[in-house]
Backbone as CSV, one residue per row, in Angstrom:
resi,resn,N_x,N_y,N_z,CA_x,CA_y,CA_z,C_x,C_y,C_z
1,UNK,26.670,188.293,209.660,27.126,188.288,210.996,27.172,189.877,211.436
2,UNK,26.828,189.890,212.536,27.074,191.257,213.057,27.967,191.291,214.298
3,UNK,28.729,192.323,214.410,29.685,192.423,215.357,29.307,193.828,216.051
4,UNK,29.263,193.639,217.527,28.744,194.975,218.281,29.937,195.443,218.848
5,UNK,30.022,196.973,218.772,31.008,197.683,219.452,30.170,198.829,220.314
6,UNK,30.804,199.062,221.324,30.243,200.148,222.163,31.368,201.123,222.597
7,UNK,30.929,202.251,222.571,31.773,203.304,222.923,31.989,203.433,224.478
8,UNK,33.193,203.826,224.919,33.472,203.842,226.411,33.021,205.094,226.996
9,UNK,32.567,205.950,226.340,32.089,207.247,227.131,30.974,207.027,227.987
10,UNK,31.061,207.725,229.313,30.049,207.363,230.409,28.699,208.214,229.958
11,UNK,28.893,209.173,229.326,27.603,209.952,229.051,26.761,209.342,227.963
12,UNK,27.305,208.736,226.989,26.572,208.189,225.720,26.648,206.627,225.880
13,UNK,25.643,205.902,225.777,25.824,204.519,225.784,25.250,204.076,224.453
14,UNK,25.711,204.500,223.308,25.493,204.020,222.129,26.124,202.784,221.667
15,UNK,25.346,202.048,220.944,25.859,200.674,220.366,25.830,200.785,218.944
16,UNK,26.927,200.568,218.224,27.077,200.594,216.833,27.025,199.196,216.353
17,UNK,26.314,198.839,215.243,26.330,197.529,214.592,27.061,197.601,213.407
18,UNK,28.210,196.711,213.145,28.903,196.688,212.049,28.594,195.241,211.355
19,UNK,28.282,195.436,210.153,28.152,194.133,209.213,29.507,193.625,208.916
20,UNK,29.820,192.353,209.054,30.964,191.657,208.773,30.740,190.469,208.035
21,UNK,31.304,190.315,206.854,31.117,189.087,206.028,32.416,188.326,206.114
22,UNK,32.198,187.194,206.850,33.155,186.262,207.124,33.592,185.243,205.933
23,UNK,32.763,185.343,204.989,33.112,184.501,203.789,34.185,185.235,203.055
24,UNK,34.270,186.479,203.081,35.266,187.194,202.225,36.504,187.336,203.001
25,UNK,37.741,186.993,202.491,38.951,186.873,203.250,39.782,188.093,203.164
26,UNK,39.476,188.815,201.985,40.229,190.087,201.698,39.995,191.275,202.706
27,UNK,40.757,192.225,202.825,40.593,193.246,203.686,39.821,194.251,203.130
28,UNK,38.629,194.698,203.714,37.726,195.491,203.063,38.268,197.017,202.995
29,UNK,39.291,197.247,203.595,39.930,198.693,203.500,40.667,198.760,202.217
30,UNK,40.979,197.704,201.615,41.990,197.653,200.423,41.140,197.419,199.279
31,UNK,40.123,196.446,199.276,39.423,196.085,198.182,37.999,196.465,198.226
32,UNK,37.294,196.580,197.070,35.883,197.014,197.116,34.927,195.893,197.537
33,UNK,33.776,196.167,197.843,32.763,195.311,198.344,32.542,194.280,197.194
34,UNK,31.914,193.156,197.462,31.503,192.095,196.445,30.743,192.645,195.346
35,UNK,31.130,192.284,194.107,30.405,192.623,192.871,29.111,191.747,192.971
36,UNK,28.209,192.132,192.191,26.904,191.320,192.008,27.217,189.848,191.508
37,UNK,28.114,189.841,190.647,28.560,188.392,190.220,29.044,187.570,191.470
38,UNK,30.005,188.247,192.179,30.595,187.589,193.275,29.516,187.250,194.260
39,UNK,28.628,187.997,194.421,27.471,187.719,195.405,26.627,186.671,194.844
40,UNK,26.453,186.595,193.611,25.671,185.435,193.055,26.509,184.159,193.191
41,UNK,27.667,184.202,192.865,28.667,182.953,193.139,28.499,182.622,194.500
42,UNK,28.782,183.318,195.433,28.765,183.153,196.898,27.357,182.563,197.179
43,UNK,26.331,183.029,196.784,25.116,182.352,197.064,24.813,180.924,196.474
44,UNK,25.326,180.812,195.288,25.211,179.384,194.720,26.069,178.447,195.648
45,UNK,27.241,178.902,195.913,28.152,177.981,196.710,27.402,177.705,197.940
46,UNK,26.718,178.522,198.654,26.036,178.398,199.976,24.891,177.198,199.825
47,UNK,24.063,177.632,198.669,23.020,176.517,198.448,23.595,175.101,197.975
48,UNK,24.715,175.108,197.360,25.245,173.829,197.001,26.031,173.105,198.134
49,UNK,26.371,173.807,199.285,27.080,173.187,200.238,26.616,171.750,200.771
50,UNK,25.387,171.671,201.131,24.763,170.296,201.648,25.054,169.177,200.642
51,UNK,24.805,169.576,199.197,24.880,168.446,198.203,26.461,168.152,198.139
52,UNK,27.346,169.121,198.238,28.809,168.921,198.113,29.178,168.026,199.312
53,UNK,28.789,168.291,200.431,29.092,167.617,201.698,28.604,166.194,201.661
54,UNK,27.398,165.880,201.121,26.795,164.617,200.771,27.603,163.849,200.017
55,UNK,27.951,164.498,198.785,28.889,163.859,197.836,30.230,163.355,198.336
56,UNK,30.846,164.247,199.236,32.086,163.937,199.900,31.869,162.791,200.887
57,UNK,30.828,162.861,201.662,30.596,161.791,202.412,30.387,160.387,201.811
58,UNK,29.526,160.417,200.693,29.469,159.150,199.948,30.714,158.603,199.351
59,UNK,31.722,159.593,198.961,32.890,159.155,198.156,33.813,158.560,199.364
60,UNK,33.916,159.156,200.552,34.593,158.633,201.890,34.141,157.417,202.198
61,UNK,32.668,157.108,202.169,32.167,155.708,202.544,32.528,154.747,201.479
62,UNK,32.629,155.212,200.259,33.005,154.179,199.079,34.442,153.745,199.364
63,UNK,35.303,154.769,199.534,36.743,154.403,199.749,36.844,153.486,200.994
64,UNK,36.117,153.682,202.207,36.321,152.987,203.275,36.005,151.597,202.953
65,UNK,34.758,151.352,202.284,34.277,149.916,201.960,35.280,149.377,201.033
66,UNK,35.866,150.006,200.086,36.711,149.436,199.226,37.975,149.001,199.984
67,UNK,38.552,149.824,201.022,39.767,149.196,201.690,39.488,148.143,202.587
68,UNK,37.997,148.142,203.135,37.600,146.990,203.935,37.703,145.683,203.165
69,UNK,37.218,145.727,201.928,37.303,144.581,201.005,38.625,144.154,200.737
70,UNK,39.503,145.104,200.387,40.727,144.820,200.115,41.587,144.108,201.407
71,UNK,41.293,144.656,202.624,41.862,144.206,203.946,41.308,142.640,204.182
72,UNK,40.011,142.594,203.910,39.310,141.284,204.108,40.003,140.101,203.178
73,UNK,40.297,140.584,201.908,40.798,139.566,200.931,42.264,139.247,201.447
74,UNK,42.932,140.231,201.736,44.331,139.854,202.106,44.355,139.175,203.553
75,UNK,43.465,139.388,204.440,43.412,138.741,205.665,43.009,137.240,205.330
76,UNK,42.110,137.017,204.341,41.685,135.524,204.074,42.883,134.913,203.623
77,UNK,43.475,135.503,202.847,44.731,134.838,202.045,45.646,134.316,203.199
78,UNK,45.866,135.220,204.283,46.796,134.913,205.461,46.280,133.802,206.090
79,UNK,44.995,133.773,206.345,44.269,132.644,207.120,44.211,131.350,206.495
80,UNK,44.273,131.520,205.028,44.379,130.219,204.331,45.737,129.567,204.440
81,UNK,46.762,130.363,204.533,48.259,129.771,204.744,48.395,129.092,205.968
82,UNK,47.356,129.033,207.061,47.530,128.336,208.175,48.361,128.983,209.118
83,UNK,48.539,130.251,209.372,49.344,130.989,210.336,48.714,131.022,211.743
84,UNK,47.485,130.542,211.825,46.848,130.734,213.008,46.629,129.346,213.662
85,UNK,46.632,129.304,215.059,46.253,128.212,215.737,44.714,127.876,215.657
86,UNK,44.362,126.721,216.121,42.958,126.324,216.114,42.172,127.468,216.955
87,UNK,42.789,127.825,218.191,42.190,128.658,219.265,41.992,130.088,218.614
88,UNK,43.097,130.607,217.922,43.249,131.854,217.308,42.138,131.942,216.094
89,UNK,42.088,130.921,215.313,41.066,130.971,214.377,39.595,130.979,214.830
90,UNK,39.270,130.205,216.037,38.009,130.359,216.616,37.849,131.629,217.149
91,UNK,38.747,132.388,217.778,38.721,133.653,218.246,38.241,134.661,217.216
92,UNK,39.121,134.548,216.131,38.895,135.351,214.950,37.524,135.379,214.399
93,UNK,37.023,134.102,214.238,35.616,133.950,213.712,34.708,134.546,214.807
94,UNK,34.595,134.408,215.906,33.811,134.980,216.865,33.856,136.462,217.047
95,UNK,35.113,137.010,217.219,35.240,138.368,217.478,35.227,139.364,216.246
96,UNK,35.814,138.951,215.188,35.807,139.717,213.910,34.826,139.488,212.999
97,UNK,34.497,138.159,212.660,33.477,137.779,211.805,32.066,138.063,212.338
98,UNK,31.703,137.430,213.373,30.477,137.306,213.996,30.267,138.720,214.815
99,UNK,31.290,139.482,215.027,31.354,140.804,215.634,30.728,140.645,217.138
100,UNK,31.240,139.733,217.983,30.723,139.716,219.325,31.717,140.385,220.022
101,UNK,31.139,140.812,221.273,32.011,141.684,222.155,33.040,140.703,222.837
102,UNK,33.917,141.246,223.516,34.912,140.498,224.236,34.389,139.603,225.284
103,UNK,33.470,139.912,226.096,32.910,139.229,227.041,32.044,138.060,226.474
104,UNK,31.341,138.365,225.334,30.622,137.250,224.637,31.312,136.136,224.168
105,UNK,32.546,136.758,223.518,33.505,135.749,222.964,34.010,134.783,224.110
106,UNK,34.542,135.473,225.230,35.024,134.774,226.400,34.066,133.642,226.886
107,UNK,32.631,134.003,227.063,31.677,133.028,227.475,31.662,131.946,226.533
108,UNK,31.657,132.133,225.167,31.373,131.067,224.183,32.625,130.123,224.117
109,UNK,33.875,130.755,224.387,34.967,130.077,224.281,35.341,129.396,225.701
110,UNK,34.651,129.852,226.597,34.934,129.072,228.010,36.214,129.730,228.595
111,UNK,36.536,130.685,228.258,37.903,131.319,228.813,37.564,132.733,229.438
112,UNK,38.549,133.173,230.223,38.428,134.556,230.842,38.504,135.738,229.809
113,UNK,38.150,136.832,230.362,38.346,138.157,229.546,39.896,138.354,229.222
114,UNK,40.735,138.199,230.203,42.121,138.377,230.157,42.674,137.403,228.998
115,UNK,42.202,136.117,228.722,42.541,135.113,227.930,42.141,135.724,226.473
116,UNK,40.935,136.357,226.476,40.441,136.843,225.081,41.384,138.034,224.661
117,UNK,41.847,138.878,225.498,42.724,139.975,225.121,44.074,139.377,224.744
118,UNK,44.484,138.397,225.429,45.697,137.648,225.074,45.657,137.089,223.549
119,UNK,44.543,136.533,223.273,44.224,135.843,221.940,44.218,136.891,220.919
120,UNK,43.563,137.989,221.261,43.483,139.118,220.340,44.958,139.665,220.000
121,UNK,45.820,139.731,220.984,47.079,140.391,220.956,48.081,139.206,220.124
122,UNK,47.801,137.831,220.371,48.531,137.017,219.688,48.204,136.763,218.263
123,UNK,46.881,136.972,217.971,46.444,136.926,216.507,47.096,138.029,215.716
124,UNK,46.968,139.337,216.263,47.481,140.489,215.645,49.067,140.102,215.392
125,UNK,49.691,139.754,216.442,51.049,139.412,216.301,51.537,138.322,215.185
126,UNK,50.669,137.315,215.035,50.873,136.296,214.032,50.654,136.837,212.740
127,UNK,49.581,137.626,212.506,49.348,138.275,211.233,50.366,139.175,210.818
128,UNK,50.800,139.971,211.761,51.853,141.024,211.482,53.209,140.250,211.217
129,UNK,53.468,139.131,211.728,54.786,138.390,211.507,54.675,137.821,210.184
130,UNK,53.490,137.328,209.791,53.205,136.731,208.476,53.377,137.843,207.286
131,UNK,52.799,139.056,207.758,53.047,140.070,206.582,54.252,140.586,206.437
132,UNK,55.017,140.632,207.505,56.418,141.033,207.372,57.113,140.018,206.719
133,UNK,57.081,138.762,206.953,57.743,137.720,206.114,57.326,137.605,204.803
134,UNK,56.071,138.069,204.320,55.699,138.219,203.023,56.316,139.383,202.206
135,UNK,56.571,140.440,203.085,57.156,141.616,202.412,58.659,141.410,202.235
136,UNK,59.275,140.913,203.163,60.719,140.549,203.011,60.956,139.542,201.867
137,UNK,60.210,138.649,201.717,60.290,137.618,200.554,60.152,138.307,199.401
138,UNK,59.122,139.275,199.182,58.910,140.000,197.956,60.144,140.948,197.673
139,UNK,60.579,141.593,198.783,62.069,142.373,198.666,62.926,141.684,198.125
140,UNK,63.208,140.404,198.685,64.208,139.515,198.344,64.013,139.043,196.950
141,UNK,62.909,138.831,196.485,62.637,138.388,195.164,63.031,139.319,194.094
142,UNK,62.735,140.583,194.370,63.076,141.695,193.456,64.637,141.748,193.409
143,UNK,65.272,141.682,194.377,66.651,142.052,194.680,67.647,140.738,194.185
144,UNK,67.063,139.648,194.185,67.869,138.491,193.759,68.439,138.794,192.360
145,UNK,67.887,139.188,191.416,68.563,139.322,190.205,69.746,140.296,189.988
146,UNK,69.895,141.140,190.968,70.970,142.057,190.991,72.098,141.751,191.934
147,UNK,72.032,140.549,192.527,73.023,140.193,193.451,73.720,138.971,192.853
148,UNK,75.064,138.794,193.274,75.755,137.644,192.925,75.614,136.567,193.975
149,UNK,75.065,135.539,193.697,75.018,134.335,194.687,75.940,133.156,194.311
150,UNK,76.207,132.414,195.380,77.065,131.287,195.184,76.040,130.111,194.801
151,UNK,76.611,128.961,194.424,75.801,127.963,193.841,74.919,127.417,195.077
152,UNK,75.339,127.374,196.255,74.615,126.847,197.419,73.460,127.995,197.780
153,UNK,73.798,129.132,197.630,72.869,130.192,197.907,71.752,130.182,196.923
154,UNK,72.073,130.049,195.669,71.066,130.052,194.571,70.198,128.646,194.862
155,UNK,70.742,127.590,195.304,69.899,126.247,195.308,68.936,126.549,196.539
156,UNK,69.512,127.091,197.622,68.555,127.268,198.743,67.575,128.373,198.467
157,UNK,67.926,129.325,197.731,66.952,130.417,197.339,65.794,129.781,196.418
158,UNK,66.130,128.915,195.469,65.265,128.348,194.698,64.218,127.411,195.445
159,UNK,64.802,126.576,196.289,64.020,125.743,197.129,62.817,126.544,198.122
160,UNK,63.444,127.694,198.454,62.764,128.546,199.424,61.629,129.264,198.692
161,UNK,62.013,129.962,197.531,61.199,130.926,196.788,60.200,130.267,195.901
162,UNK,60.732,129.406,195.057,59.975,128.706,193.901,59.203,127.549,194.295
163,UNK,59.640,126.699,195.236,59.199,125.425,195.755,58.434,125.738,197.166
164,UNK,58.673,126.879,197.614,58.030,127.136,198.811,58.297,126.290,200.028
165,UNK,59.533,125.817,200.132,59.852,124.883,201.282,60.357,125.768,202.492
166,UNK,60.014,125.235,203.696,60.392,125.833,204.839,61.888,125.536,205.043
167,UNK,62.617,126.281,206.173,63.902,125.985,206.328,64.139,124.631,206.690
168,UNK,63.376,123.993,207.522,63.470,122.668,207.790,63.517,121.718,206.783
169,UNK,62.473,121.965,205.903,62.365,121.053,204.680,63.484,121.104,203.828
170,UNK,64.094,122.424,203.619,65.313,122.647,202.736,66.463,121.791,203.399
171,UNK,66.679,121.952,204.741,67.696,121.258,205.433,67.473,119.659,205.110
172,UNK,66.241,119.160,205.277,66.061,117.699,204.961,66.450,117.251,203.729
173,UNK,66.103,118.155,202.608,66.209,117.695,201.311,67.635,117.833,200.915
174,UNK,68.449,118.861,201.510,69.768,118.902,201.182,70.837,117.914,202.096
175,UNK,70.250,117.366,203.080,70.999,116.384,203.974,71.930,117.354,204.998
176,UNK,71.434,118.544,205.204,72.232,119.546,206.095,71.332,119.719,207.424
177,UNK,72.040,120.320,208.383,71.358,120.763,209.535,70.674,122.091,209.328
178,UNK,69.591,122.284,210.110,68.710,123.396,210.046,69.584,124.606,210.287
179,UNK,70.531,124.509,211.164,71.440,125.777,211.437,72.304,126.188,210.240
180,UNK,72.756,125.116,209.497,73.606,125.364,208.292,72.715,126.119,207.278
181,UNK,71.420,125.770,207.133,70.406,126.565,206.114,70.271,127.880,206.677
182,UNK,70.064,128.008,207.994,69.748,129.233,208.691,70.992,130.281,208.357
183,UNK,72.198,129.705,208.423,73.367,130.473,208.130,73.409,131.043,206.689
184,UNK,72.794,130.181,205.606,72.851,130.683,204.334,71.838,131.704,204.182
185,UNK,70.652,131.519,204.877,69.662,132.595,204.923,70.224,134.011,205.390
186,UNK,71.038,133.839,206.552,71.651,135.082,207.220,72.617,135.825,206.125
187,UNK,73.253,135.002,205.449,74.191,135.648,204.337,73.413,136.110,203.387
188,UNK,72.265,135.452,202.767,71.351,136.064,201.835,70.775,137.401,202.264
189,UNK,70.320,137.364,203.586,69.806,138.700,203.997,70.744,139.948,203.971
190,UNK,71.894,139.459,204.399,73.130,140.642,204.370,73.426,141.088,203.041
191,UNK,73.291,140.027,202.100,73.547,140.602,200.595,72.335,141.291,200.050
192,UNK,71.080,140.956,200.563,69.970,141.690,200.071,69.784,143.275,200.629
193,UNK,70.245,143.243,201.828,69.957,144.492,202.551,71.109,145.304,202.711
194,UNK,72.264,144.746,202.125,73.565,145.605,202.235,73.971,146.329,201.088
C-alpha cells in the first residue's frame, strides 16, 4: 500500500510516496524491516488465505448442519409427545417442513395471514413451555436424591416421574383432589429450588 504525503509549501508542490506494510503491526522505527524468512512466511500465508477461508466456511457449514439435525431430532421428540393441537401441527408441516411462505400457508389452511402469525406464536409458546417443563423435570430428578421428602411427596414424585402420570391422573389414582396434588408439587418445587 502506498500513502501519499504532500508538503504544505506554496513554491514546491512535491509529492512523496511512502511504502506502508499494513501486515506488520510492529513500529518500524523500533524494529528492523522484515527478514527474508518473515517475507517468505508472509507470502505463504497470503497464498494460503483462500484455502483457509474455504476450510473455515466448510467447518462452519458442517457445525450448522449438525445443530440443525440435533434441533430437528429434539423437535420431533416434542411433536411425538402430543404437545401441539391439530391446527398447530398442520401449520408446522406447511410452514417449517414444506417451507411455504406465510401467505401460501394461510391460503392452504383457509385462514388469514394474522391467524398464521398467531399460530406461529402459539406453536413457539407450546414448544417453549414443553422444553421448560422437561428442563424442570430433569432438574428435579437430579435433586430428589439430596432432599428429604415425606411419604406423600415420595409417592406423588414416583407417580409423576417414573410412571409419567399427569397431575389429574395422580389425583384420580390417590383419590385426592387436583388442588391437593398441586399443593404437593408446590412444596416439592420449594424444596428443590430452595
